[in-house]
C-alpha positions as CSV (number, residue, x, y, z in Angstrom):
1,M,-19.5,16.3,40.8
2,K,-21.2,17.2,37.4
3,I,-17.2,18.6,36.4
4,L,-16.0,14.9,36.9
5,K,-18.6,13.3,35.2
6,R,-18.0,16.2,32.2
7,V,-14.2,15.4,32.1
8,L,-14.8,11.4,32.2
9,V,-17.4,11.6,28.9
10,M,-14.9,13.6,27.2
11,L,-12.0,11.2,28.4
12,I,-13.9,8.3,27.0
13,I,-14.5,9.9,23.5
14,L,-10.9,10.9,23.4
15,V,-9.9,7.4,23.9
16,A,-12.6,6.0,21.3
17,L,-11.3,8.6,18.8
18,L,-7.9,7.3,19.3
19,L,-8.6,4.1,18.8
20,I,-10.3,4.6,15.7
21,V,-7.3,6.9,14.4
22,V,-4.6,4.0,15.4
23,N,-7.0,1.0,14.1
24,F,-8.9,2.4,10.9
25,S,-6.1,4.9,9.7
26,E,-4.5,2.5,7.2
27,K,-6.4,-0.2,4.5
28,P,-4.5,-2.9,3.6
29,S,-4.9,-5.2,0.3
30,A,-2.7,-7.9,-0.7
31,Y,-2.6,-9.9,-4.0
32,K,-1.0,-12.6,-5.6
33,C,0.7,-11.6,-8.7
34,E,1.2,-14.0,-12.3
35,G,3.8,-12.4,-14.8
36,I,6.7,-12.1,-16.5
37,L,10.4,-11.1,-15.0
38,S,12.7,-10.5,-17.3
39,P,15.4,-10.1,-18.2
40,E,16.1,-12.5,-15.4
41,I,15.5,-16.2,-15.2
42,N,14.6,-16.1,-18.8
43,N,11.4,-14.6,-19.1
44,S,9.3,-17.3,-17.3
45,S,6.8,-16.7,-15.6
46,Q,6.9,-15.8,-11.8
47,T,4.6,-15.4,-8.7
48,L,4.8,-12.1,-6.9
49,F,2.9,-11.0,-3.9
50,L,1.5,-7.4,-3.5
51,K,0.5,-5.5,-0.3
52,I,-1.0,-2.0,-0.7
53,T,-1.1,-0.3,2.1
54,E,-3.6,3.1,1.5
55,F,-3.7,5.8,4.0
56,R,-7.4,7.3,4.6
57,W,-8.1,10.7,4.5
58,W,-7.8,11.9,8.0
59,V,-4.0,10.9,7.9
60,Y,-3.1,14.3,6.2
61,L,-3.8,16.1,9.0
62,W,-0.5,15.1,10.9
63,R,1.6,14.0,7.8
64,D,4.1,16.1,6.1
65,E,3.9,14.0,3.2
66,N,1.6,13.8,0.1
67,R,1.5,10.3,-0.2
68,D,-1.8,8.2,-0.5
69,A,-0.1,4.6,-0.1
70,H,3.0,2.2,0.4
71,V,3.7,-0.9,-1.3
72,W,5.5,-3.9,-0.3
73,I,6.5,-6.4,-3.1
74,E,8.0,-10.0,-2.5
75,I,8.8,-12.6,-5.1
76,P,9.5,-15.9,-3.2
77,N,13.3,-16.7,-2.8
78,I,14.5,-13.9,-5.2
79,H,13.4,-10.6,-4.3
80,S,11.4,-8.2,-1.7
81,D,11.1,-4.2,-2.1
82,F,9.0,-1.4,-0.2
83,F,8.0,1.5,-1.7
84,H,7.0,4.5,0.4
85,E,6.0,6.9,-2.5
86,V,2.8,5.8,-4.0
87,E,0.4,8.2,-5.5
88,K,-3.4,7.3,-5.9
89,V,-4.4,8.6,-9.5
90,G,-7.9,7.5,-10.2
91,N,-8.1,3.6,-10.1
92,S,-4.5,3.5,-10.2
93,F,-1.5,3.4,-8.0
94,Q,1.5,5.0,-9.0
95,I,5.2,4.2,-7.6
96,F,8.0,5.9,-7.2
97,K,11.6,5.2,-5.4
98,L,13.8,8.3,-4.9
99,D,10.9,10.7,-7.0
100,Q,11.6,8.4,-10.0
101,F,8.8,6.7,-11.3
102,R,9.2,2.8,-11.1
103,G,5.6,1.2,-11.6
104,S,2.3,1.2,-11.5
105,F,-0.8,-1.1,-10.1
106,S,-4.4,-0.6,-11.6
107,S,-7.1,-1.4,-8.7
108,L,-9.7,-1.7,-12.0
109,S,-7.9,-4.5,-14.3
110,Q,-5.7,-5.5,-11.3
111,T,-2.8,-5.5,-13.6
112,F,0.8,-4.6,-12.2
113,S,4.2,-3.3,-13.4
114,I,7.2,-2.3,-11.9
115,R,10.8,-2.0,-12.5
116,F,13.6,-3.1,-10.2
117,S,16.9,-2.2,-10.5
118,R,18.0,-5.2,-12.8
119,S,14.6,-6.8,-14.0
120,F,10.8,-5.7,-14.5
121,F,7.8,-7.5,-13.7
122,Q,4.6,-7.4,-15.7
123,G,1.3,-9.5,-14.5
124,N,-2.2,-9.8,-13.8
125,C,-3.1,-9.9,-10.1
126,V,-5.7,-11.8,-7.8
127,Q,-7.0,-10.1,-4.3
128,L,-6.0,-12.3,-1.4
129,Q,-9.0,-12.9,1.2
130,R,-8.2,-12.3,4.3
């Protein structure tokens, strides 16, 4: 009977740890950015939405890649893109695609710049509430 209790307690602890890992391994943040998209649309003001999903420290225990986050970018009705090569350097997220630097987001000043294949966006962001 004691063995059964121990196994049951260990199983409950294991399930609890698994739930914590699954539910809390990522820290998402969403932003609305206002800025200039050039050279498209005659350098006019544009709204961009940015989602940064930062990985917790324990994710590196089972991941081969040394990436700190991934980024989803959406310019409504114009463009969307996904970047999985993101490194956190201090208060800044450095964004890469195919090992080439493409842009950065500063969580301190909340400024964002990104180079797409045919355009460049630069602007200021406000964090969206959940």
